[in-house]
C-alpha angles and dihedrals in degrees: 000000000000114000125193118192118190116209137188103251096286092143095057101037136063116247089256092055092045091053091047090051093049089049092048093053089042094241107182109255090194095070096186091065099063144035092291088083089060093047092046089049091053093047092047092049087054091054098258115139107233117196119193112213109214097176140318093302107028133065139148139204112244118250129186111256125207126307092024112092140149114245119184090342094310125112110233137176093193107129117240120212090198 
């Protein structure tokens, strides 16, 4: 499987410049409050490690949150009563 991941210039800019760029374009820092949660869920379900950068000193590895889960290799948000 070929996987292309688009980034926002992190390979050509310092972390300070990247964070300033994200702020300039009003990229949501609170990743769980926007579409980035869905993108991160998909990538995580495909086995890609997603790291959310909060600031210069803090980051966290993405984890699927309820109700997101992988069933038989497929990401789903269907709630399970079991």
